[in-house]
N, CA, C, O and the ligand as a Tripos MOL2 file, in Angstrom:
@<TRIPOS>MOLECULE
protein
  249   247    63     0     0
PROTEIN
NO_CHARGES

@<TRIPOS>ATOM
      1 N         326.5750   -2.2370  126.0550 N.3       1 MET1
      2 CA        326.2090   -1.5270  124.8320 C.3       1 MET1
      3 C         327.0860   -0.2950  124.6770 C.2       1 MET1
      4 O         327.4940    0.3190  125.6630 O.2       1 MET1
      5 N         327.3690    0.0570  123.4430 N.am      2 PRO2
      6 CA        328.2530    1.2170  123.2350 C.3       2 PRO2
      7 C         327.5370    2.5330  123.4400 C.2       2 PRO2
      8 O         326.3840    2.7020  123.0430 O.2       2 PRO2
      9 N         328.2220    3.4420  124.0530 N.am      3 VAL3
     10 CA        327.6980    4.7870  124.2620 C.3       3 VAL3
     11 C         328.7100    5.7880  123.7120 C.2       3 VAL3
     12 O         329.8950    5.7400  124.0410 O.2       3 VAL3
     13 N         328.2280    6.6790  122.8850 N.am      4 LEU4
     14 CA        329.0980    7.7110  122.3250 C.3       4 LEU4
     15 C         329.1920    8.8870  123.2760 C.2       4 LEU4
     16 O         328.1780    9.3920  123.7560 O.2       4 LEU4
     17 N         330.4000    9.3150  123.5420 N.am      5 GLU5
     18 CA        330.5930   10.5450  124.2990 C.3       5 GLU5
     19 C         330.8280   11.6680  123.3080 C.2       5 GLU5
     20 O         331.7730   11.6440  122.5190 O.2       5 GLU5
     21 N         329.9390   12.6580  123.3690 N.am      6 LEU6
     22 CA        330.0170   13.7580  122.4120 C.3       6 LEU6
     23 C         330.3730   15.0560  123.0970 C.2       6 LEU6
     24 O         330.0880   15.2560  124.2780 O.2       6 LEU6
     25 N         330.9990   15.9330  122.3380 N.am      7 CYS7
     26 CA        331.4000   17.2260  122.8770 C.3       7 CYS7
     27 C         331.0420   18.3080  121.8660 C.2       7 CYS7
     28 O         331.2590   18.1520  120.6650 O.2       7 CYS7
     29 N         330.4910   19.4040  122.3730 N.am      8 CYS8
     30 CA        330.1610   20.5300  121.5160 C.3       8 CYS8
     31 C         331.2870   21.5610  121.6010 C.2       8 CYS8
     32 O         331.5740   22.0700  122.6840 O.2       8 CYS8
     33 N         331.9180   21.8710  120.4870 N.am      9 PRO9
     34 CA        333.0390   22.8260  120.5120 C.3       9 PRO9
     35 C         332.5830   24.2550  120.7270 C.2       9 PRO9
     36 O         333.3930   25.1170  121.0680 O.2       9 PRO9
     37 N         331.2990   24.5200  120.5350 N.am     10 ASP10
     38 CA        330.8150   25.9000  120.6280 C.3      10 ASP10
     39 C         330.5170   26.3140  122.0570 C.2      10 ASP10
     40 O         330.7580   27.4600  122.4370 O.2      10 ASP10
     41 N         329.9960   25.3930  122.8480 N.am     11 CYS11
     42 CA        329.6630   25.7560  124.2210 C.3      11 CYS11
     43 C         330.3290   24.8380  125.2410 C.2      11 CYS11
     44 O         330.2320   25.0720  126.4460 O.2      11 CYS11
     45 N         330.9990   23.8040  124.7640 N.am     12 GLY12
     46 CA        331.7250   22.9280  125.6720 C.3      12 GLY12
     47 C         330.8550   21.8820  126.3350 C.2      12 GLY12
     48 O         331.3090   21.1460  127.2110 O.2      12 GLY12
     49 N         329.6050   21.8190  125.9150 N.am     13 HIS13
     50 CA        328.6970   20.8530  126.5150 C.3      13 HIS13
     51 C         329.1040   19.4370  126.1250 C.2      13 HIS13
     52 O         329.3900   19.1520  124.9620 O.2      13 HIS13
     53 N         329.1220   18.5600  127.1200 N.am     14 GLU14
     54 CA        329.4280   17.1640  126.8570 C.3      14 GLU14
     55 C         328.2050   16.3380  127.1600 C.2      14 GLU14
     56 O         327.5390   16.5330  128.1770 O.2      14 GLU14
     57 N         327.9210   15.4260  126.2820 N.am     15 PHE15
     58 CA        326.7530   14.5900  126.5010 C.3      15 PHE15
     59 C         327.0050   13.2130  125.9100 C.2      15 PHE15
     60 O         327.9670   12.9910  125.1740 O.2      15 PHE15
     61 N         326.1300   12.3190  126.2480 N.am     16 ARG16
     62 CA        326.2760   10.9440  125.7950 C.3      16 ARG16
     63 C         325.0720   10.5470  124.9780 C.2      16 ARG16
     64 O         323.9590   11.0280  125.1940 O.2      16 ARG16
     65 N         325.3140    9.6680  124.0460 N.am     17 SER17
     66 CA        324.2230    9.1780  123.2360 C.3      17 SER17
     67 C         324.3750    7.6800  123.0520 C.2      17 SER17
     68 O         325.4510    7.1700  122.7390 O.2      17 SER17
     69 N         323.2910    7.0130  123.2510 N.am     18 LEU18
     70 CA        323.2850    5.5700  123.1140 C.3      18 LEU18
     71 C         323.3190    5.1990  121.6370 C.2      18 LEU18
     72 O         322.6390    5.8140  120.8160 O.2      18 LEU18
     73 N         324.1040    4.2030  121.3150 N.am     19 VAL19
     74 CA        324.1570    3.7290  119.9380 C.3      19 VAL19
     75 C         323.5300    2.3410  119.8830 C.2      19 VAL19
     76 O         324.0400    1.3790  120.4580 O.2      19 VAL19
     77 N         322.4260    2.2700  119.1850 N.am     20 MET20
     78 CA        321.7500    0.9890  119.0700 C.3      20 MET20
     79 C         322.5620    0.0520  118.1820 C.2      20 MET20
     80 O         323.1100    0.4530  117.1550 O.2      20 MET20
     81 N         322.6200   -1.1730  118.5970 N.am     21 GLU21
     82 CA        323.3870   -2.1380  117.8150 C.3      21 GLU21
     83 C         322.7410   -2.3390  116.4610 C.2      21 GLU21
     84 O         321.5350   -2.5660  116.3590 O.2      21 GLU21
     85 N         323.5540   -2.2520  115.4260 N.am     22 GLY22
     86 CA        323.0470   -2.4320  114.0850 C.3      22 GLY22
     87 C         322.4860   -1.1690  113.4730 C.2      22 GLY22
     88 O         322.1680   -1.1370  112.2840 O.2      22 GLY22
     89 N         322.3620   -0.1240  114.2790 N.am     23 ALA23
     90 CA        321.8270    1.1260  113.7600 C.3      23 ALA23
     91 C         322.9610    1.9870  113.2260 C.2      23 ALA23
     92 O         324.1030    1.8870  113.6750 O.2      23 ALA23
     93 N         322.6300    2.8270  112.2700 N.am     24 LYS24
     94 CA        323.6330    3.7200  111.7120 C.3      24 LYS24
     95 C         323.9350    4.8420  112.6870 C.2      24 LYS24
     96 O         323.0350    5.4140  113.3040 O.2      24 LYS24
     97 N         325.1980    5.1410  112.8120 N.am     25 VAL25
     98 CA        325.5880    6.2500  113.6700 C.3      25 VAL25
     99 C         325.3860    7.5520  112.9080 C.2      25 VAL25
    100 O         325.9030    7.6980  111.8000 O.2      25 VAL25
    101 N         324.6540    8.4910  113.4690 N.am     26 PRO26
    102 CA        324.4360    9.7660  112.7860 C.3      26 PRO26
    103 C         325.7560   10.4840  112.5220 C.2      26 PRO26
    104 O         326.7020   10.3900  113.3040 O.2      26 PRO26
    105 N         325.7940   11.1980  111.4100 N.am     27 THR27
    106 CA        327.0090   11.9460  111.0890 C.3      27 THR27
    107 C         326.9500   13.3630  111.6210 C.2      27 THR27
    108 O         327.9760   14.0240  111.7830 O.2      27 THR27
    109 N         325.7370   13.8220  111.8910 N.am     28 VAL28
    110 CA        325.5760   15.1730  112.4240 C.3      28 VAL28
    111 C         324.9190   15.0790  113.7920 C.2      28 VAL28
    112 O         323.8720   14.4530  113.9580 O.2      28 VAL28
    113 N         325.5500   15.7060  114.7550 N.am     29 TRP29
    114 CA        325.0040   15.7110  116.1080 C.3      29 TRP29
    115 C         324.6390   17.1450  116.4750 C.2      29 TRP29
    116 O         325.3980   18.0840  116.2380 O.2      29 TRP29
    117 N         323.4770   17.2780  117.0500 N.am     30 VAL30
    118 CA        323.0220   18.6040  117.4450 C.3      30 VAL30
    119 C         323.1680   18.7490  118.9560 C.2      30 VAL30
    120 O         322.6950   17.9160  119.7290 O.2      30 VAL30
    121 N         323.8270   19.8130  119.3470 N.am     31 CYS31
    122 CA        324.0040   20.0890  120.7670 C.3      31 CYS31
    123 C         322.6640   20.5120  121.3560 C.2      31 CYS31
    124 O         321.9730   21.3780  120.8180 O.2      31 CYS31
    125 N         322.3190   19.8870  122.4620 N.am     32 SER32
    126 CA        321.0200   20.1830  123.0670 C.3      32 SER32
    127 C         321.0400   21.4950  123.8400 C.2      32 SER32
    128 O         319.9870   22.0020  124.2260 O.2      32 SER32
    129 N         322.2050   22.0390  124.0660 N.am     33 VAL33
    130 CA        322.3030   23.2730  124.8380 C.3      33 VAL33
    131 C         322.2690   24.5030  123.9330 C.2      33 VAL33
    132 O         321.4630   25.4090  124.1430 O.2      33 VAL33
    133 N         323.1460   24.5340  122.9240 N.am     34 CYS34
    134 CA        323.2360   25.7310  122.0840 C.3      34 CYS34
    135 C         322.7120   25.4780  120.6740 C.2      34 CYS34
    136 O         322.6080   26.4130  119.8810 O.2      34 CYS34
    137 N         322.3850   24.2500  120.3560 N.am     35 GLY35
    138 CA        321.8190   23.9580  119.0510 C.3      35 GLY35
    139 C         322.8450   23.8450  117.9410 C.2      35 GLY35
    140 O         322.4920   23.7220  116.7690 O.2      35 GLY35
    141 N         324.1060   23.8880  118.3100 N.am     36 SER36
    142 CA        325.1520   23.7670  117.2990 C.3      36 SER36
    143 C         325.1370   22.3820  116.6700 C.2      36 SER36
    144 O         324.8650   21.3840  117.3380 O.2      36 SER36
    145 N         325.4280   22.3370  115.3960 N.am     37 ARG37
    146 CA        325.4760   21.0520  114.7020 C.3      37 ARG37
    147 C         326.9100   20.5730  114.5330 C.2      37 ARG37
    148 O         327.1920   19.7010  113.7110 O.2      37 ARG37
    149 N         327.8020   21.1450  115.3100 N.am     38 ARG38
    150 CA        329.2120   20.7690  115.1820 C.3      38 ARG38
    151 C         329.6680   19.8220  116.2850 C.2      38 ARG38
    152 O         330.8470   19.4830  116.3860 O.2      38 ARG38
    153 N         328.7250   19.4100  117.0980 N.am     39 ALA39
    154 CA        329.0950   18.4480  118.1300 C.3      39 ALA39
    155 C         329.6350   17.1760  117.4710 C.2      39 ALA39
    156 O         329.1630   16.7420  116.4200 O.2      39 ALA39
    157 N         330.6130   16.6150  118.1090 N.am     40 HIS40
    158 CA        331.2310   15.4380  117.4950 C.3      40 HIS40
    159 C         331.6050   14.4270  118.5800 C.2      40 HIS40
    160 O         331.8240   14.7940  119.7340 O.2      40 HIS40
    161 N         331.6750   13.1710  118.2000 N.am     41 PRO41
    162 CA        332.0160   12.1320  119.1690 C.3      41 PRO41
    163 C         333.4530   12.2570  119.6460 C.2      41 PRO41
    164 O         334.3720   12.4550  118.8500 O.2      41 PRO41
    165 N         333.6300   12.1430  120.9220 N.am     42 GLN42
    166 CA        334.9660   12.1180  121.4970 C.3      42 GLN42
    167 C         335.5080   10.7040  121.4850 C.2      42 GLN42
    168 O         336.6140   10.4340  121.0170 O.2      42 GLN42
    169 N         334.7130    9.8370  122.0000 N.am     43 ARG43
    170 CA        335.1140    8.4410  122.0490 C.3      43 ARG43
    171 C         333.8870    7.5990  122.3130 C.2      43 ARG43
    172 O         332.8060    8.1080  122.6080 O.2      43 ARG43
    173 N         334.0790    6.3220  122.2000 N.am     44 THR44
    174 CA        333.0010    5.3910  122.4740 C.3      44 THR44
    175 C         333.3300    4.6170  123.7370 C.2      44 THR44
    176 O         334.4190    4.0630  123.8830 O.2      44 THR44
    177 N         332.3890    4.5910  124.6240 N.am     45 VAL45
    178 CA        332.6000    3.8490  125.8500 C.3      45 VAL45
    179 C         331.6180    2.6860  125.8970 C.2      45 VAL45
    180 O         330.4840    2.7760  125.4270 O.2      45 VAL45
    181 N         332.0850    1.6180  126.4680 N.am     46 GLU46
    182 CA        331.2420    0.4380  126.5770 C.3      46 GLU46
    183 C         330.5870    0.4330  127.9460 C.2      46 GLU46
    184 O         331.2630    0.3900  128.9740 O.2      46 GLU46
    185 N         329.2810    0.4760  127.9480 N.am     47 VAL47
    186 CA        328.5420    0.4830  129.2100 C.3      47 VAL47
    187 C         327.8560   -0.8660  129.3570 C.2      47 VAL47
    188 O         327.0090   -1.2450  128.5480 O.2      47 VAL47
    189 N         328.2300   -1.5630  130.3800 N.am     48 THR48
    190 CA        327.6620   -2.8920  130.5690 C.3      48 THR48
    191 C         326.4540   -2.8560  131.4780 C.2      48 THR48
    192 O         325.6310   -3.7710  131.4750 O.2      48 THR48
    193 N         326.3540   -1.7930  132.2550 N.am     49 ASP49
    194 CA        325.2210   -1.6730  133.1450 C.3      49 ASP49
    195 C         324.5920   -0.3040  132.9420 C.2      49 ASP49
    196 O         325.2330    0.6040  132.4130 O.2      49 ASP49
    197 N         323.3940   -0.1570  133.3420 N.am     50 HIS50
    198 CA        322.7410    1.1360  133.2110 C.3      50 HIS50
    199 C         323.1740    2.0470  134.3490 C.2      50 HIS50
    200 O         322.7960    1.8200  135.4990 O.2      50 HIS50
    201 N         323.9500    3.0590  134.0520 N.am     51 PRO51
    202 CA        324.4300    3.9380  135.1240 C.3      51 PRO51
    203 C         323.3110    4.7400  135.7620 C.2      51 PRO51
    204 O         323.4510    5.2530  136.8720 O.2      51 PRO51
    205 N         322.2050    4.8410  135.0530 N.am     52 TRP52
    206 CA        321.1110    5.6550  135.5630 C.3      52 TRP52
    207 C         320.1110    4.8200  136.3720 C.2      52 TRP52
    208 O         319.1310    5.3500  136.8960 O.2      52 TRP52
    209 N         320.3640    3.5260  136.4670 N.am     53 SER53
    210 CA        319.4180    2.6810  137.1790 C.3      53 SER53
    211 C         319.7850    2.5590  138.6560 C.2      53 SER53
    212 O         319.1390    1.8280  139.4080 O.2      53 SER53
    213 N         320.8080    3.2680  139.0530 N.am     54 GLY54
    214 CA        321.2070    3.1980  140.4440 C.3      54 GLY54
    215 C         322.2590    2.1210  140.6500 C.2      54 GLY54
    216 O         322.2330    1.0770  139.9980 O.2      54 GLY54
    217 N         323.1670    2.3800  141.5460 N.am     55 GLY55
    218 CA        324.2420    1.4210  141.7790 C.3      55 GLY55
    219 C         323.7400    0.1900  142.4900 C.2      55 GLY55
    220 O         322.7710    0.2290  143.2480 O.2      55 GLY55
    221 N         324.4230   -0.8990  142.2260 N.am     56 GLN56
    222 CA        324.0410   -2.1300  142.9040 C.3      56 GLN56
    223 C         324.6790   -2.2370  144.2740 C.2      56 GLN56
    224 O         324.2230   -3.0000  145.1260 O.2      56 GLN56
    225 N         325.7450   -1.4620  144.4810 N.am     57 SER57
    226 CA        326.3790   -1.4770  145.7940 C.3      57 SER57
    227 C         326.1520   -0.1250  146.4650 C.2      57 SER57
    228 O         326.2500    0.9290  145.8360 O.2      57 SER57
    229 N         325.8580   -0.1840  147.7030 N.am     58 CYS58
    230 CA        325.5190    1.0200  148.4390 C.3      58 CYS58
    231 C         326.6890    1.4450  149.3150 C.2      58 CYS58
    232 O         327.3300    0.6060  149.9480 O.2      58 CYS58
    233 N         326.9650    2.7270  149.3540 N.am     59 ARG59
    234 CA        328.1330    3.1960  150.0690 C.3      59 ARG59
    235 C         327.9630    3.1340  151.5800 C.2      59 ARG59
    236 O         328.9390    2.9760  152.3130 O.2      59 ARG59
    237 N         326.7450    3.2550  152.0370 N.am     60 CYS60
    238 CA        326.5590    3.3240  153.4870 C.3      60 CYS60
    239 C         326.6460    1.9630  154.1430 C.2      60 CYS60
    240 O         326.9940    1.8640  155.3200 O.2      60 CYS60
    241 N         326.3350    0.9120  153.3980 N.am     61 CYS61
    242 CA        326.3640   -0.4030  154.0400 C.3      61 CYS61
    243 C         327.2220   -1.3830  153.2540 C.2      61 CYS61
    244 O         327.3520   -2.5450  153.6390 O.2      61 CYS61
    245 N         327.8210   -0.9090  152.1290 N.am     62 GLY62
    246 CA        328.6420   -1.8200  151.3560 C.3      62 GLY62
    247 C         330.0360   -1.8140  151.9210 C.2      62 GLY62
    248 O         330.9100   -2.5200  151.4170 O.2      62 GLY62
    249 ZN        326.7540   23.4870  122.3250 Zn       63 ZN63
@<TRIPOS>BOND
     1     1     2 1
     2     2     3 1
     3     3     4 2
     4     3     5 am
     5     5     6 1
     6     6     7 1
     7     7     8 2
     8     7     9 am
     9     9    10 1
    10    10    11 1
    11    11    12 2
    12    11    13 am
    13    13    14 1
    14    14    15 1
    15    15    16 2
    16    15    17 am
    17    17    18 1
    18    18    19 1
    19    19    20 2
    20    19    21 am
    21    21    22 1
    22    22    23 1
    23    23    24 2
    24    23    25 am
    25    25    26 1
    26    26    27 1
    27    27    28 2
    28    27    29 am
    29    29    30 1
    30    30    31 1
    31    31    32 2
    32    31    33 am
    33    33    34 1
    34    34    35 1
    35    35    36 2
    36    35    37 am
    37    37    38 1
    38    38    39 1
    39    39    40 2
    40    39    41 am
    41    41    42 1
    42    42    43 1
    43    43    44 2
    44    43    45 am
    45    45    46 1
    46    46    47 1
    47    47    48 2
    48    47    49 am
    49    49    50 1
    50    50    51 1
    51    51    52 2
    52    51    53 am
    53    53    54 1
    54    54    55 1
    55    55    56 2
    56    55    57 am
    57    57    58 1
    58    58    59 1
    59    59    60 2
    60    59    61 am
    61    61    62 1
    62    62    63 1
    63    63    64 2
    64    63    65 am
    65    65    66 1
    66    66    67 1
    67    67    68 2
    68    67    69 am
    69    69    70 1
    70    70    71 1
    71    71    72 2
    72    71    73 am
    73    73    74 1
    74    74    75 1
    75    75    76 2
    76    75    77 am
    77    77    78 1
    78    78    79 1
    79    79    80 2
    80    79    81 am
    81    81    82 1
    82    82    83 1
    83    83    84 2
    84    83    85 am
    85    85    86 1
    86    86    87 1
    87    87    88 2
    88    87    89 am
    89    89    90 1
    90    90    91 1
    91    91    92 2
    92    91    93 am
    93    93    94 1
    94    94    95 1
    95    95    96 2
    96    95    97 am
    97    97    98 1
    98    98    99 1
    99    99   100 2
   100    99   101 am
   101   101   102 1
   102   102   103 1
   103   103   104 2
   104   103   105 am
   105   105   106 1
   106   106   107 1
   107   107   108 2
   108   107   109 am
   109   109   110 1
   110   110   111 1
   111   111   112 2
   112   111   113 am
   113   113   114 1
   114   114   115 1
   115   115   116 2
   116   115   117 am
   117   117   118 1
   118   118   119 1
   119   119   120 2
   120   119   121 am
   121   121   122 1
   122   122   123 1
   123   123   124 2
   124   123   125 am
   125   125   126 1
   126   126   127 1
   127   127   128 2
   128   127   129 am
   129   129   130 1
   130   130   131 1
   131   131   132 2
   132   131   133 am
   133   133   134 1
   134   134   135 1
   135   135   136 2
   136   135   137 am
   137   137   138 1
   138   138   139 1
   139   139   140 2
   140   139   141 am
   141   141   142 1
   142   142   143 1
   143   143   144 2
   144   143   145 am
   145   145   146 1
   146   146   147 1
   147   147   148 2
   148   147   149 am
   149   149   150 1
   150   150   151 1
   151   151   152 2
   152   151   153 am
   153   153   154 1
   154   154   155 1
   155   155   156 2
   156   155   157 am
   157   157   158 1
   158   158   159 1
   159   159   160 2
   160   159   161 am
   161   161   162 1
   162   162   163 1
   163   163   164 2
   164   163   165 am
   165   165   166 1
   166   166   167 1
   167   167   168 2
   168   167   169 am
   169   169   170 1
   170   170   171 1
   171   171   172 2
   172   171   173 am
   173   173   174 1
   174   174   175 1
   175   175   176 2
   176   175   177 am
   177   177   178 1
   178   178   179 1
   179   179   180 2
   180   179   181 am
   181   181   182 1
   182   182   183 1
   183   183   184 2
   184   183   185 am
   185   185   186 1
   186   186   187 1
   187   187   188 2
   188   187   189 am
   189   189   190 1
   190   190   191 1
   191   191   192 2
   192   191   193 am
   193   193   194 1
   194   194   195 1
   195   195   196 2
   196   195   197 am
   197   197   198 1
   198   198   199 1
   199   199   200 2
   200   199   201 am
   201   201   202 1
   202   202   203 1
   203   203   204 2
   204   203   205 am
   205   205   206 1
   206   206   207 1
   207   207   208 2
   208   207   209 am
   209   209   210 1
   210   210   211 1
   211   211   212 2
   212   211   213 am
   213   213   214 1
   214   214   215 1
   215   215   216 2
   216   215   217 am
   217   217   218 1
   218   218   219 1
   219   219   220 2
   220   219   221 am
   221   221   222 1
   222   222   223 1
   223   223   224 2
   224   223   225 am
   225   225   226 1
   226   226   227 1
   227   227   228 2
   228   227   229 am
   229   229   230 1
   230   230   231 1
   231   231   232 2
   232   231   233 am
   233   233   234 1
   234   234   235 1
   235   235   236 2
   236   235   237 am
   237   237   238 1
   238   238   239 1
   239   239   240 2
   240   239   241 am
   241   241   242 1
   242   242   243 1
   243   243   244 2
   244   243   245 am
   245   245   246 1
   246   246   247 1
   247   247   248 2
@<TRIPOS>SUBSTRUCTURE
     1 MET1         2 RESIDUE 1 A MET
     2 PRO2         6 RESIDUE 1 A PRO
     3 VAL3        10 RESIDUE 1 A VAL
     4 LEU4        14 RESIDUE 1 A LEU
     5 GLU5        18 RESIDUE 1 A GLU
     6 LEU6        22 RESIDUE 1 A LEU
     7 CYS7        26 RESIDUE 1 A CYS
     8 CYS8        30 RESIDUE 1 A CYS
     9 PRO9        34 RESIDUE 1 A PRO
    10 ASP10       38 RESIDUE 1 A ASP
    11 CYS11       42 RESIDUE 1 A CYS
    12 GLY12       46 RESIDUE 1 A GLY
    13 HIS13       50 RESIDUE 1 A HIS
    14 GLU14       54 RESIDUE 1 A GLU
    15 PHE15       58 RESIDUE 1 A PHE
    16 ARG16       62 RESIDUE 1 A ARG
    17 SER17       66 RESIDUE 1 A SER
    18 LEU18       70 RESIDUE 1 A LEU
    19 VAL19       74 RESIDUE 1 A VAL
    20 MET20       78 RESIDUE 1 A MET
    21 GLU21       82 RESIDUE 1 A GLU
    22 GLY22       86 RESIDUE 1 A GLY
    23 ALA23       90 RESIDUE 1 A ALA
    24 LYS24       94 RESIDUE 1 A LYS
    25 VAL25       98 RESIDUE 1 A VAL
    26 PRO26      102 RESIDUE 1 A PRO
    27 THR27      106 RESIDUE 1 A THR
    28 VAL28      110 RESIDUE 1 A VAL
    29 TRP29      114 RESIDUE 1 A TRP
    30 VAL30      118 RESIDUE 1 A VAL
    31 CYS31      122 RESIDUE 1 A CYS
    32 SER32      126 RESIDUE 1 A SER
    33 VAL33      130 RESIDUE 1 A VAL
    34 CYS34      134 RESIDUE 1 A CYS
    35 GLY35      138 RESIDUE 1 A GLY
    36 SER36      142 RESIDUE 1 A SER
    37 ARG37      146 RESIDUE 1 A ARG
    38 ARG38      150 RESIDUE 1 A ARG
    39 ALA39      154 RESIDUE 1 A ALA
    40 HIS40      158 RESIDUE 1 A HIS
    41 PRO41      162 RESIDUE 1 A PRO
    42 GLN42      166 RESIDUE 1 A GLN
    43 ARG43      170 RESIDUE 1 A ARG
    44 THR44      174 RESIDUE 1 A THR
    45 VAL45      178 RESIDUE 1 A VAL
    46 GLU46      182 RESIDUE 1 A GLU
    47 VAL47      186 RESIDUE 1 A VAL
    48 THR48      190 RESIDUE 1 A THR
    49 ASP49      194 RESIDUE 1 A ASP
    50 HIS50      198 RESIDUE 1 A HIS
    51 PRO51      202 RESIDUE 1 A PRO
    52 TRP52      206 RESIDUE 1 A TRP
    53 SER53      210 RESIDUE 1 A SER
    54 GLY54      214 RESIDUE 1 A GLY
    55 GLY55      218 RESIDUE 1 A GLY
    56 GLN56      222 RESIDUE 1 A GLN
    57 SER57      226 RESIDUE 1 A SER
    58 CYS58      230 RESIDUE 1 A CYS
    59 ARG59      234 RESIDUE 1 A ARG
    60 CYS60      238 RESIDUE 1 A CYS
    61 CYS61      242 RESIDUE 1 A CYS
    62 GLY62      246 RESIDUE 1 A GLY
    63 ZN63       249 GROUP 0 **** ****
């Protein structure tokens, strides 16, 4: 699924936002840190797995 990488020019905060398939991409992004509405997408990355669900391979025994 596509994930938008966003950057806030006011405070430099970078964050990601999931883009639902078929859903409209918002034109205004609000920075969760400083509240600026000038945050904008840097690029779109394709995430095939959930990075927050934990890795499937373990470093200690993989
Ligand atoms: Zn900000």
